C-alpha positions as CSV (number, residue, x, y, z in Angstrom):
1,A,154.4,30.2,-145.5
2,S,154.9,28.2,-148.7
3,G,151.2,27.3,-148.8
4,Q,150.2,31.0,-148.5
5,L,152.6,32.1,-151.3
6,L,151.4,29.3,-153.6
7,F,147.7,30.3,-152.8
8,K,148.5,33.9,-153.8
9,I,150.2,32.8,-157.0
10,G,147.2,30.5,-157.8
11,A,144.6,33.1,-157.0
12,Q,146.2,35.9,-159.2
13,D,143.9,36.9,-162.0
14,A,141.3,34.3,-161.0
15,Q,137.8,35.4,-161.8
16,A,135.5,32.4,-161.7
17,V,135.4,29.6,-159.1
18,K,136.9,27.1,-161.6
19,D,140.0,29.4,-161.9
20,F,141.0,28.5,-158.3
21,F,141.4,24.9,-159.2
22,N,144.9,25.0,-160.5
23,F,148.4,23.6,-159.9
24,W,149.4,26.4,-157.6
25,V,146.5,26.2,-155.3
26,F,146.7,22.4,-155.2
27,S,150.4,22.6,-154.4
28,G,149.6,25.1,-151.5
29,L,147.2,22.5,-150.1
30,I,149.9,19.8,-150.3
31,F,152.3,22.1,-148.3
32,Y,149.6,22.8,-145.7
33,G,149.2,19.0,-145.3
34,L,152.9,18.4,-144.9
35,S,153.3,21.3,-142.5
36,T,150.5,19.8,-140.3
37,A,152.4,16.5,-140.2
38,V,155.6,18.3,-139.2
39,W,153.7,20.4,-136.6
40,I,152.3,17.2,-134.9
41,Y,155.8,15.7,-135.0
42,A,157.3,18.8,-133.4
43,L,154.6,18.8,-130.7
44,S,155.7,15.3,-129.7
45,F,159.1,16.6,-128.7
46,E,158.7,20.1,-127.4
47,K,156.5,22.2,-125.1
48,L,153.5,23.7,-126.9
49,V,154.4,27.3,-125.8
50,N,157.8,27.0,-127.5
51,V,156.6,25.3,-130.7
52,Y,153.6,27.6,-131.1
53,A,155.8,30.7,-130.7
54,F,157.5,29.7,-134.0
55,T,154.2,30.1,-135.9
56,A,155.1,33.9,-135.6
57,L,157.8,33.1,-138.2
58,T,155.0,32.7,-140.7
59,F,154.5,36.5,-140.7
60,V,158.2,37.0,-141.5
61,L,158.4,34.2,-144.1
62,V,155.2,35.2,-145.9
63,Y,156.3,38.9,-145.9
64,M,159.7,38.1,-147.3
65,G,158.3,35.6,-149.8
66,G,155.9,38.3,-151.0
67,V,158.9,40.6,-151.5
68,F,161.3,38.2,-153.1
69,I,159.1,35.7,-154.9
70,I,156.0,37.7,-155.8
71,R,157.9,41.0,-156.1
72,E,155.7,43.0,-153.7
73,S,157.1,46.1,-152.2
74,I,158.7,46.3,-148.8
75,T,158.5,49.3,-146.5
76,A,160.5,50.6,-143.6
77,I,157.6,49.8,-141.3
78,G,157.6,46.3,-142.7
79,Y,161.3,45.9,-141.8
80,A,160.5,47.2,-138.3
81,G,157.7,44.7,-138.0
82,I,159.9,41.8,-139.0
83,L,162.5,42.9,-136.4
84,L,159.8,43.1,-133.7
85,V,158.4,39.7,-134.5
86,L,161.9,38.1,-134.4
87,G,162.7,39.9,-131.2
88,G,159.5,38.8,-129.6
89,L,160.2,35.2,-130.7
90,Y,163.6,35.4,-129.1
91,L,162.1,36.7,-125.9
92,I,159.4,34.1,-125.8
93,T,161.7,31.1,-126.4
94,S,164.8,32.2,-124.5
95,Q,165.7,30.0,-121.7
96,G,166.1,32.8,-119.1
97,S,163.6,33.2,-116.3
98,L,162.4,36.3,-114.6
99,H,161.8,34.6,-111.2
């Protein structure tokens, strides 16, 4: 999520290809690299279905980052979507079983 927000900041007002080579975009790439290392580490301890479900949090974190950091607007539908994603994540990772 941090990488996406940094990419957005770095891409704002960019017109030429050279404009995309800036601190913000480079920082976003660094965060992507770090998150990949954390991802591999998490996979060594937990089942893939549980770890992968948490990638859905990216939707929530990017949306909230867009609202609070970049000052984009939030809608009632956006709030509902966040709640649905969080509810789905809870259902997917809960320890209960249907059988």
